[in-house]
C-alpha positions as CSV (number, residue, x, y, z in Angstrom):
1,X,19.5,-5.3,25.3
2,X,18.9,-5.7,21.6
3,X,15.3,-6.8,20.9
4,X,15.3,-6.8,17.1
5,X,18.2,-6.9,14.6
6,X,17.6,-6.2,10.9
7,X,20.8,-7.2,9.1
8,X,21.6,-6.4,5.5
9,X,18.0,-6.8,4.3
10,X,17.3,-6.6,0.6
11,X,14.0,-7.1,-1.2
12,X,13.7,-7.4,-5.0
13,X,10.7,-8.4,-7.2
14,X,10.4,-9.2,-10.9
15,X,8.1,-7.1,-13.0
16,X,7.6,-6.6,-16.7
17,X,10.7,-4.3,-17.0
18,X,13.0,-6.7,-15.1
19,X,14.1,-6.6,-11.4
20,X,12.7,-4.0,-9.1
21,X,14.7,-3.3,-5.9
22,X,12.3,-2.3,-3.1
23,X,14.8,-2.5,-0.2
24,X,18.6,-2.3,-0.4
25,X,20.9,-3.2,2.5
26,X,18.7,-2.1,5.4
27,X,20.7,-2.6,8.6
28,X,19.8,-1.5,12.1
29,X,19.2,-2.7,15.7
30,X,16.6,-1.7,18.2
31,X,16.8,-2.2,21.9
32,X,14.0,-3.4,24.1
33,X,11.4,-0.7,25.1
34,X,12.7,1.8,22.5
35,X,10.5,3.5,19.9
36,X,11.5,3.9,16.3
37,X,9.9,5.9,13.5
38,X,10.4,4.8,9.9
39,X,9.7,7.8,7.6
40,X,9.9,8.4,3.9
41,X,7.8,9.1,0.9
42,X,5.1,6.8,-0.4
43,X,6.6,4.0,-2.4
44,X,10.0,4.2,-0.6
45,X,9.7,0.7,0.9
46,X,8.6,1.6,4.5
47,X,5.6,-0.8,4.6
48,X,7.6,-3.6,3.0
49,X,10.2,-3.2,5.6
50,X,7.6,-3.4,8.3
51,X,6.1,-6.6,6.8
52,X,9.6,-8.2,6.7
53,X,10.2,-7.3,10.3
54,X,7.0,-9.1,11.2
55,X,7.9,-12.1,9.1
56,X,4.9,-11.6,6.9
57,X,7.1,-11.0,3.8
58,X,10.4,-12.6,3.2
59,X,13.6,-10.8,2.2
60,X,15.6,-11.6,-0.9
61,X,18.7,-11.4,1.3
62,X,19.4,-10.7,4.9
63,X,18.1,-11.7,8.3
64,X,15.7,-10.4,11.0
65,X,16.3,-11.7,14.6
66,X,13.7,-11.0,17.2
67,X,14.2,-11.9,20.8
68,X,17.1,-14.1,19.7
69,X,15.0,-16.0,17.1
70,X,15.9,-15.7,13.4
71,X,12.4,-15.3,11.9
72,X,13.4,-16.8,8.5
73,X,14.9,-19.9,10.0
74,X,11.3,-20.8,10.9
75,X,8.6,-22.3,8.6
76,X,5.7,-20.1,7.6
77,X,3.5,-21.8,10.2
78,X,6.1,-21.4,12.9
79,X,6.5,-17.7,12.1
80,X,2.7,-17.3,12.4
81,X,2.8,-18.9,15.8
82,X,5.8,-16.7,16.8
83,X,3.9,-13.6,15.7
84,X,0.9,-14.6,17.8
85,X,2.9,-14.5,21.0
86,X,5.5,-11.8,20.3
87,X,4.2,-9.2,17.8
88,X,1.2,-6.8,17.8
89,X,0.0,-4.8,14.8
90,X,-1.9,-1.6,14.3
91,X,-3.0,-0.6,10.8
92,X,-4.3,2.6,9.1
93,X,-7.4,0.8,8.1
94,X,-8.0,-0.8,11.6
95,X,-8.6,-4.3,10.1
96,X,-11.2,-5.3,12.6
97,X,-13.4,-8.3,11.9
98,X,-16.8,-6.9,11.1
99,X,-18.7,-9.9,12.3
100,X,-17.2,-9.8,15.7
101,X,-17.9,-7.4,18.6
102,X,-15.2,-5.1,20.0
103,X,-14.7,-7.7,22.8
104,X,-14.5,-10.6,20.4
105,X,-12.0,-8.8,18.3
106,X,-9.7,-8.2,21.3
107,X,-10.2,-11.8,22.6
108,X,-9.1,-13.3,19.3
109,X,-5.3,-12.9,19.6
110,X,-5.5,-14.2,23.2
111,X,-7.3,-17.3,22.0
112,X,-4.9,-17.8,19.1
113,X,-2.0,-17.6,21.4
114,X,-3.7,-20.1,23.8
115,X,-3.6,-17.6,26.7
116,X,-5.9,-18.1,29.7
117,X,-9.0,-16.1,30.6
118,X,-9.3,-14.3,27.2
119,X,-12.7,-12.8,27.9
120,X,-11.8,-11.1,31.2
121,X,-8.3,-10.0,29.9
122,X,-9.9,-8.5,26.7
123,X,-12.5,-6.7,28.7
124,X,-9.9,-5.2,31.0
125,X,-7.9,-3.9,28.1
126,X,-10.9,-2.3,26.4
127,X,-11.7,-0.6,29.7
128,X,-8.1,0.7,29.8
129,X,-8.6,2.3,26.3
130,X,-11.9,3.9,27.3
131,X,-14.3,1.5,25.7
132,X,-15.8,-0.2,28.7
133,X,-19.3,0.8,27.5
134,X,-18.7,-0.5,23.9
135,X,-17.7,-4.1,24.5
136,X,-20.6,-5.6,22.6
137,X,-20.7,-3.1,19.7
138,X,-19.7,-4.1,16.2
139,X,-17.1,-2.1,14.3
140,X,-19.7,-0.6,11.9
141,X,-21.4,1.3,14.8
142,X,-18.1,2.6,16.2
143,X,-16.4,5.9,15.1
144,X,-13.0,5.7,13.4
145,X,-11.3,6.7,16.7
146,X,-13.2,4.1,18.6
147,X,-12.3,1.4,16.0
148,X,-8.6,2.4,16.3
149,X,-8.8,2.1,20.1
150,X,-10.2,-1.4,19.6
151,X,-7.3,-2.1,17.3
152,X,-4.8,-0.8,19.9
153,X,-6.4,-3.0,22.6
154,X,-6.2,-6.0,20.3
155,X,-2.5,-5.2,19.6
156,X,-1.4,-4.7,23.2
157,X,-3.6,-7.3,24.9
158,X,-1.0,-10.2,24.5
159,X,1.7,-7.8,25.8
160,X,3.8,-8.3,22.7
161,X,7.6,-7.7,22.8
162,X,7.2,-5.7,19.5
163,X,4.4,-3.5,18.3
164,X,4.4,-2.6,14.6
165,X,2.2,0.3,13.6
166,X,1.6,1.3,9.9
167,X,0.3,4.9,9.6
168,X,-2.0,4.3,12.6
169,X,-3.6,7.8,12.4
170,X,-3.8,8.0,8.6
171,X,-7.6,7.5,8.5
172,X,-8.4,9.8,11.5
173,X,-9.0,13.5,11.9
174,X,-6.3,15.5,13.7
175,X,-7.9,15.4,17.1
176,X,-8.7,11.7,17.1
177,X,-5.2,11.0,15.7
178,X,-3.6,12.9,18.6
179,X,-5.7,11.0,21.2
180,X,-4.7,7.7,19.6
181,X,-1.0,8.5,19.6
182,X,-1.1,9.6,23.2
183,X,-2.8,6.3,24.1
184,X,-0.3,4.3,22.0
185,X,2.7,5.9,23.6
186,X,1.2,5.5,27.1
187,X,0.5,1.8,26.6
188,X,3.9,1.4,25.1
189,X,5.6,2.8,28.1
190,X,3.3,1.1,30.6
191,X,3.8,-2.4,29.1
192,X,7.4,-2.0,28.1
193,X,6.8,-2.9,24.5
194,X,9.2,-1.9,21.7
195,X,7.4,0.2,19.1
196,X,8.1,0.6,15.4
197,X,6.0,3.2,13.7
198,X,5.7,3.9,10.0
199,X,4.5,7.5,9.5
200,X,4.5,10.5,7.2
201,X,4.0,12.9,10.1
202,X,7.3,14.5,11.3
203,X,5.6,15.5,14.7
204,X,4.8,11.9,15.3
205,X,8.2,10.7,14.3
206,X,9.7,13.3,16.7
207,X,7.9,11.6,19.7
208,X,9.9,8.4,19.1
209,X,13.4,7.7,20.6
210,X,14.9,7.3,17.1
211,X,13.9,7.8,13.4
212,X,15.3,6.4,10.2
213,X,14.4,7.7,6.7
214,X,13.9,5.3,3.8
215,X,14.6,6.8,0.4
216,X,14.5,4.7,-2.7
217,X,14.7,1.5,-0.7
218,X,17.8,2.6,1.3
219,X,18.4,4.2,4.7
220,X,19.2,7.8,4.1
221,X,22.1,9.3,5.9
């Protein structure tokens, strides 16, 4: 069953030299529980595509349909509410809230989505990623690998239909990155989430069911 359909997506912006085409006619579908790697050089449009798939950025043309819902038929507030229930994010820079503990960071998406028992659910997820002893620690006292595990717990805790990860191991050393990816794929399979991963790492891309290469804003090949 198709979970997300990206149909003829274009993205252009105006700069001092005129029109800059960032994405051109991106078109693909992804089934539920599949994993997809989006690869390409820096500046090729990978992260822009990820933002459009999340409804965080709007295309100049084209549609994105997730779980039967056309994201851009919704208002900005409606898209935000949709994301809270259906999409999880993992970023290279972790993007944890520094004034919140690990537990509070993971509770936040549950509270925003209005789901029951956010504290116990968040605690259980942190235990699953090996941070049961770090619940009340703030991000500044956690290692990079630990921060990314908090970010994974936060992303998966609402059991999203779609998880979007943008260079999730880019800020980590090789060993920590390997552990994070093992954990991400394990949670992905366990929870039946569809995974879309932006990466420069060919080994990481090879672990996904499919891969597409973005080159100068187009799908190569």
